[in-house]
N, C-alpha and C positions, 0 to 999 in steps of 0.2 A: 316258318323261314323268316317272315317278316318280323317276328319277334326279337330275332337276333340283331337285326340292324337297329331296332329300337333300342335294344339292350346296349349296343355300342354307343349310340347316341346319349343315352342316359349315363353311361359310364364317363364318356368325356365330359359331359355338363357337370357331374359331380367334381371331376378334378380340376376344372377350369371355370371359375365363378364368372359371372357376367359375360360368358363367351356363348350362351345358348344359340344366338342368332346366327353367329359364325359358324358354329358346330353344325347346325342343321342345314346351311348353306354349303358346307363342305360334304356332308352326307347326300345331300341332294344332287350336287355337281358329280360326285363319285358314281352314282347310280345312273345319271343322265350323261355321263362321260364328257363332261365339259369342265372348263378350267376356271379357277379362282384367284383373285387378287387380294391380298391382305396388305394394308397399310397402317403402319403405327410405328411409335417409337420403340427403340430397343427395349427388352425385358417385358415385353407384352404377351409372350408365350405363343408368339406365331409358330417358330420352328417346332417348339414341344408338342402343340396340339398335332401337327401333321405327323411327327414321328410316332406319337402314340396311336394315332388312327392307322398308320401303316402296320403296327404291331398287331392290331386287331384282325389283321387278313393274312392267315398262313399260305405260305408259298409264294408271296407277291414280292416282286422286285421293286425295292424303293431306292431311289437316288436322291440325293441331297448335295447342294454345292452353293457356296458363297461366291458370287460375282464380284470382281473388281473391274476397273478400267484396263488393268493389265491381263485379264483373263483370256486364255486362248482356246481355240476349238478343241484342242486335245483333252483338255480338262472335262469338257461335257461330252464330247462324241467319241473320245478314245484316240489313242496314238496310232500312227502310221504303222501298219503291220511291217516289220522289217523282212520276214520271211516272203511276204507278197511282194515287197519292194525288189527283193533279189531277183524276181521273176519278171521286173518291169510292170508291176501291177501296183497303183497307187490305192490302196484300201486301208480303212480304219478298223482297228480291233475295238468293237464296241461292247464288249463283255464288261459288265458291271457299270456301264455309262448310260447317259440319258436316253439312247434310242432303245434300250433293252427294259425300261422301267415301265411297270404298271402305274405307280404313284410317283411324282418327281416334286420336289421343292427346291426352287431357285430363289436364294435371299439376295437382295439387292438387285433384282433382274433388271431394273432399268439402266444398269451400269453395262449391260450388254452391248459390246462394240459391234461394228459392222461385219467383222469377220465370224461373228457368231449369229447375228440377227437374222439372216437370211435363212440359214439351216433350221434355226429355232422356230421361225415362223412356218415354216413347211411342215415341221414335225408337230407342232400343236394344231394346226388347222388341218393338214391332211393325214396325219399319223404316218408320215413317210419320211425316211432318211435316205438321202442320195449318198451312195457308197460305191466308189468305182465306176460311176455313170449308171448304176442300177437303183431303182427305187425300192428300198427294203421296207416292209410293213412293220411299224412299231405297235407294241402291245399297249401303248399309253392310255390309261383311261382319264387320268387328270393331272394337269400341272398346276401347282400352286406356286404362283408368284408373291414375292414379299418385297416391300420396300419401306424405309422409313419416311418417304415424302412422295407425294404424286409427281408425275414427270410434267416437265415444262413443255409447252406448245412448241418451243424452237429446238427441241432435243431429237426430233425425227423418230419419236417413239409411238407415233399415234397407231400405226398398224398393230404393233404389239401390243399396246394398251386395249385396242379393241378386240383382240383375241379373248380377252378375260370376261366371260359373259356375267360373272358374279364378281362383286367388287365391294370390300367392306374395309371400314376404317375401325381399327382396333384402338381404343383409349385404355389408359391404366385404369385398375378398379376403382369405382367411384365410391361405393358404398362402404362406410367404416367397418361394419359388421363383417361384410363379405371380404374385406382386406385381412381382418383377423382371422377369419376361417382359413383363408389362404395361407397365413403363416403358420398356424396350428396345425394343418391338415397333415393327417397320415393314412396313406391309402393301403388298405389290407383287403379291399374288394378284388376278386379274382378277375382277370381281365377277360372280357366276352370276346370271343373269336368266330370268325367265319372262314370259309376256304375260298381260294381263288376262283373254284368253280361255283360256289354259291353267289359270289359276287357277279360272275358272268351270266347266272341265271336271272339275278335281279335286274341286269342291264337288258336281258333279252325281254323279260315281262314288261320293263319300261317301254320298250319299243311297240308293244301290243296295246298300251292304253288308249282308250277312246277319248277324243276331244270333241264335245257336242258342238253343234253349230252356234249355239247361243254364247260359247266361250270365244269362238272366233269373232263374233259381233263385238263383244266386250273388248278384245284386243284392238279391234277397229276404233271403238270409241275412245280407248286409251290414246291410240295414236293420234287421232284428231284433237283431243285435250291437250296432249302434250304439245302439238303442233302450235295451237293457239297460244301457248305459253312460251314459244320460242325454243322448246327442246325437242330435238329431232334424231332419235336414235335411227341406226340404219336398218334397212330392211333385213339384212343379214342377222342382226341381233333380234329382230322380231321372230325370224324363222328359228333361230337357235333357243329362243326361249320356250318354244314349244316343248322341247326335250325336258326342261325344268319343270314345266307344269306335269308332265307326265310322270317323272319322277317323284314328284311331291306326292302324287296320288299313289304311286307304287309303295312308298315308305309308308302311307297311311293304310294300307291294305286294300286300296280300290282299284278298280278297272276302269274308272271314268273320272276325268277331271271335273272339279267344281270350282265355284268362284274363289273360295278361301284359297285354293292353290295359287292363285295370281299373286298373293301376297309377297312370294319369292322375288317377284319382279321388281320390288322396291329397290333392290339392290343390284338392277340390271340395267333399267331404261335411261338412267342419267347419263349425259354424254361428258359434261365438265364437272369435276369434283369440286363443286361450289356449293356451299351450304344452302344458298336459295334455291338452286337448280335441285339438289337431292331433296329439299323438303317438298318442292312442287311435285316431283314424280311419286314422292311417298303419300301426299295427300290424296292424289288422283288415285293411286293403286288402292289405297284403303277405302276410298269413297265407292269404288265399284265392286270391291271383294268382300266387303263385310256388309251384314244386315244391321239393322239399327241397334240392336242389343249389343252386338259385337263392337260397333263404333263406340258406344257409351262405355263399354269395358276397357277399349283401347284408350280413350280419353281418361278414364280414371287411372290407368297405369302412369300416364304422364303426372297427373295431380298426386299420386302415391309417391313417385320418386321424387318430386319436388318436395314434399312433405318431409320425407325422411331426410333430405338434405337440410332442410330448416331445423329440424329437431337436433340433428348432430352439431349445428352450429349455435344452437340456443344457449344464451346467457341464462344460468340458473338463478342468477340474482335479479333478473328482470322479470318480475311477477306479472306485469301486464301482457308482455309478450308469451309467457307461458300459459296464461289463461286463453289468449287468442289462439295459441297453437293447439291447445286441447280442445277448443271450439270446433276449429278446422278438422281435427281428426274425427270428432264426433258426427261432422256432417258427411264426411266421406265414408264412414261406417254405416250411416243411415241410407246413403245412395246405393251401398253395396248390398244391403239387406233387401233392397227393393228389386235386384236382379236376380235371375235364376240361379239358385244355390248348388245347381249340379255343376256348374261351370267351373273349371279348374282354376282359372284365373281369379275369378270371384272368391273362391275359397281361400286361396293363398294370400290375396291381398286383405281380406277380412281377417285372416290370422294375424298378418303382420301389423294391420292397423289396432287391432285389439291388443297386441302385445305393447306397441308404443303407447297408447292410451293408459294402460296399467303402469307402464314405467313412469309416465308424467304424473300420474295420480299418486303413486308410491313415494315419488320424490317431493310430494306436496307442491308440485309446481302449477298444477291446475286446480288447486282448491282456494 
């Protein structure tokens, strides 16, 4: 059964280049029954990814809506039932609307006005919708909110912002070859699917995953180190993070959380969407979650990305720069050869660097 969820993840990653981290977060959140925020400029595939993810789950109710400052509660929660109103009952008809959805996508979510906000907060936090004075249970697994920009502190959206346990900033495709792959791509692979019952089974399995005491100790260490840096996630956010760790283990086919599962928290524990704070959280999480070899591999990922950018901007007439670039590629390849060759990241980076080295030599740039 776990192979199916990995197949969905691989399928989405093949369709949406440079979105692997976001897709992994979405899959983790879905199994953990948590909510995700995606922030990025228009055209970065935010809604498309969610729609394709929803199509992979048969029998699911998927709700999608674009909010504006003029949006009304009827658009999200359903119109007032005229039949009920004729009997002096003020009740909404929620069929096909957010309260009956398993997966929901709300674009421009921070444009939600006060008429929508309170009901939305209760729904995402407690999975309850108050209709005619009664609290009705919602089947909502994950709400994915999207915005073109981060909310401002004076907009009164702090409570809504805090409901998103995972938060990602999505940028346009950076790598030139990935951009061309996106333009040329034609998808003929059959869409992998799971049933709503299978999803529920994963979610149930997730709740039974064991968290060893040493992981709790590491979470305390993370909390103390973040506090020393002036970053203070809420106690609720730490509590909610446990389900992400359990879901990460579930997707990996394990019944116990390990340190590497903590990596998902890099997109959870920062409070303000400032680059410096995000980097602080990222560095601390990686420091406690990765072993020395993994840290070296992670550092090389950044080096390789920078090298690719430099190669793409290389002036082919500048021989000295070309020789310097070929030398840098060679040094990275040497480092990669010294690492365990069964590591998938090492293999993919080695192949990429060898390809770039060959291209430089064939163009007589490094000779």
